[in-house]
C-alpha positions in Angstrom: -74.9 46.0 -33.7 -74.3 46.2 -37.4 -77.8 45.8 -38.3 -78.7 48.3 -35.6 -76.3 50.7 -37.4 -78.1 50.1 -40.7 -81.4 50.8 -39.3 -80.2 54.0 -37.7 -79.0 55.3 -40.9 -81.8 54.2 -42.6 -84.0 56.4 -40.3 -81.7 59.2 -39.8 -80.1 60.0 -43.2 -82.7 62.2 -45.4 -83.0 59.5 -48.1 -84.8 59.8 -51.5 -85.3 56.9 -54.1 -84.7 57.0 -58.0 -86.3 54.1 -59.8 -86.7 54.1 -63.6 -90.3 52.9 -64.7 -89.2 49.6 -66.2 -87.4 48.8 -63.0 -90.5 50.0 -60.8 -92.7 47.7 -63.0 -90.2 44.7 -62.4 -90.0 45.4 -58.4 -93.9 45.8 -58.3 -94.4 42.6 -59.9 -94.2 38.9 -58.7 -91.3 38.3 -60.6 -88.0 37.2 -58.7 -84.9 39.4 -59.4 -81.4 39.6 -59.1 -79.9 42.4 -57.2 -76.3 43.6 -58.1 -74.2 46.3 -56.2 -70.9 47.0 -55.5 -69.0 45.7 -52.3 -68.1 49.2 -51.2 -71.8 50.2 -51.4 -73.3 47.4 -49.7 -74.3 48.7 -46.4 -77.5 50.4 -47.0 -78.8 48.0 -49.7 -81.2 46.2 -47.0 -82.9 49.7 -46.7 -83.2 50.0 -50.5 -84.7 46.6 -50.7 -87.1 46.9 -48.2 -88.2 50.5 -49.4 -88.7 49.0 -52.5 -91.4 46.6 -51.0 -89.4 43.3 -51.4 -89.1 40.9 -48.6 -87.6 37.7 -49.8 -84.1 37.5 -50.7 -81.0 35.4 -50.4 -77.6 37.0 -50.8 -74.1 35.4 -52.0 -71.8 35.9 -49.3 -68.1 35.0 -49.8 -66.5 32.5 -47.5 -64.0 34.9 -46.3 -64.1 36.0 -42.6 -66.5 39.2 -43.3 -68.6 36.8 -44.8 -69.9 35.6 -41.4 -70.6 39.2 -40.2 -72.5 40.0 -43.2 -74.4 37.0 -42.9 -75.5 37.6 -39.3 -76.3 41.3 -40.2 -78.8 40.5 -43.0 -80.1 37.6 -41.0 -81.7 40.3 -38.7 -83.6 41.7 -41.6 -85.1 38.3 -42.2 -82.7 37.7 -45.5 -80.9 34.4 -46.2 -77.6 33.7 -47.4 -75.7 31.4 -49.6 -71.9 31.1 -48.8 -69.6 30.9 -51.6 -67.7 33.2 -54.2 -66.7 33.3 -58.0 -63.3 32.3 -56.6 -64.1 29.7 -53.8 -67.0 27.7 -53.3 -68.3 28.7 -56.5 -70.0 25.6 -57.8 -71.5 24.7 -54.5 -73.0 28.2 -54.3 -74.4 28.2 -57.7 -76.2 24.9 -57.1 -77.5 26.4 -53.7 -78.8 29.4 -55.6 -80.4 27.1 -58.3 -82.1 25.1 -55.6 -83.6 28.5 -54.0 -85.0 29.1 -57.7 -88.1 26.6 -57.0 -88.8 28.8 -54.0 -89.1 32.1 -56.1 -86.7 34.0 -53.9 -84.8 37.1 -55.1 -81.2 37.0 -55.1 -78.2 39.4 -54.4 -74.8 39.9 -55.4 -71.7 42.0 -55.1 -70.0 41.2 -58.3 -66.8 42.6 -57.6 -66.5 40.6 -54.2 -65.0 39.2 -52.3 -61.7 40.8 -52.9 -62.3 43.0 -56.1 -60.9 44.3 -58.3 -63.0 47.0 -57.3 -65.8 48.0 -59.8 -65.4 45.0 -62.1 -68.0 42.5 -62.4 -67.2 38.7 -62.0 -69.4 36.5 -64.2 -71.5 34.5 -61.7 -74.3 37.1 -61.7 -74.3 36.8 -65.4 -74.5 32.9 -65.3 -77.1 32.8 -62.7 -79.3 35.4 -64.8 -78.6 33.2 -68.2 -79.8 30.2 -66.2 -83.0 31.5 -64.4 -84.2 34.1 -66.8 -84.3 36.5 -64.0 -83.6 40.3 -64.8 -80.7 41.9 -63.0 -81.3 45.1 -61.1 -78.4 47.4 -60.6 -78.8 49.4 -57.3 -76.5 51.7 -55.1 -76.4 54.1 -52.6 -74.6 57.5 -52.0 -74.4 60.3 -49.2 -73.4 63.6 -49.2 -71.5 63.4 -46.2 -69.8 60.2 -45.1 -66.6 58.5 -44.3 -65.0 56.4 -47.4 -62.5 54.0 -46.1 -59.2 53.1 -47.7 -60.1 49.6 -48.1 -59.9 47.8 -51.3 -63.5 48.3 -52.2 -63.6 52.1 -51.0 -66.4 51.2 -48.4 -68.8 54.0 -47.8 -70.4 54.7 -44.2 -72.7 57.6 -44.5 -73.1 60.2 -41.5 -76.1 60.4 -39.6 -78.7 63.4 -40.7 -76.9 63.7 -44.0 -78.7 63.6 -47.4 -78.6 60.3 -49.3 -80.0 58.8 -52.5 -81.0 55.3 -53.5 -80.5 54.7 -57.0 -81.9 51.8 -59.2 -80.9 51.0 -62.7 -82.4 49.7 -65.8 -83.1 45.8 -65.9 -80.5 43.6 -67.5 -81.9 40.6 -69.2 -79.5 37.7 -70.2 -81.0 35.5 -72.8 -79.6 31.9 -73.0 -77.6 32.5 -76.2 -76.5 35.7 -75.3 -72.5 36.6 -75.5 -71.5 36.3 -71.8 -68.6 38.7 -72.1 -70.9 41.5 -73.7 -73.5 41.0 -71.1 -70.8 41.1 -68.2 -69.2 44.3 -69.8 -72.5 46.0 -70.2 -73.5 45.4 -66.6 -70.4 46.7 -65.5 -70.6 49.8 -67.3 -74.0 50.2 -66.1 -73.1 49.9 -62.4 -70.3 52.3 -62.6 -72.4 54.7 -64.6 -75.2 54.3 -61.8 -72.7 54.9 -58.8 -71.3 57.9 -60.5 -74.9 59.4 -61.0 -75.8 58.8 -57.2 -72.5 60.6 -56.2 -73.5 63.6 -58.1 -77.0 63.6 -57.2 -76.0 64.2 -53.6 -72.9 66.2 -54.4 -70.3 63.8 -53.4 -66.9 64.2 -54.9 -65.1 61.3 -56.5 
């Protein structure tokens, strides 16, 4: 039912997509990428990913109860999952993710999950980018009309037939010798600004 809802909203919302040239070049290449999006804006990311012409991705999903629902939902889109988080099962999850590197798969993170704080990037996504050399691509969505829940992540559910936007950010590269905290803070600022931009583009008030 959850996957049906995502597909239904993917068809009925009037979506447009904004992609910087550098990000478009990466998406059109064969280079694997790491997607980063906030937990509260995860619902429509499968549609954004498919519209970008990508198909092969593994998503890091928490071992909390809602992780099972997310894992089963994305399986209907042909996406894989790795269970773990920055707090629980972190080492095992990183080993599993690195094993997938040999398959050339994309990866996806909600770097403020599984329990927040909302809008704060945790270090796992930066560590994976440093280890693999893959670029991190921030991505988000917004909708002019929709329900923002009072959950910790301010989960956004678009209304059918409203207008919406998918916004991709500039690629973030993390060198082996990079300052990890500076890279983490830079990605966090970029994702926060991207979300504000998406909300402004559809006239959604904070």
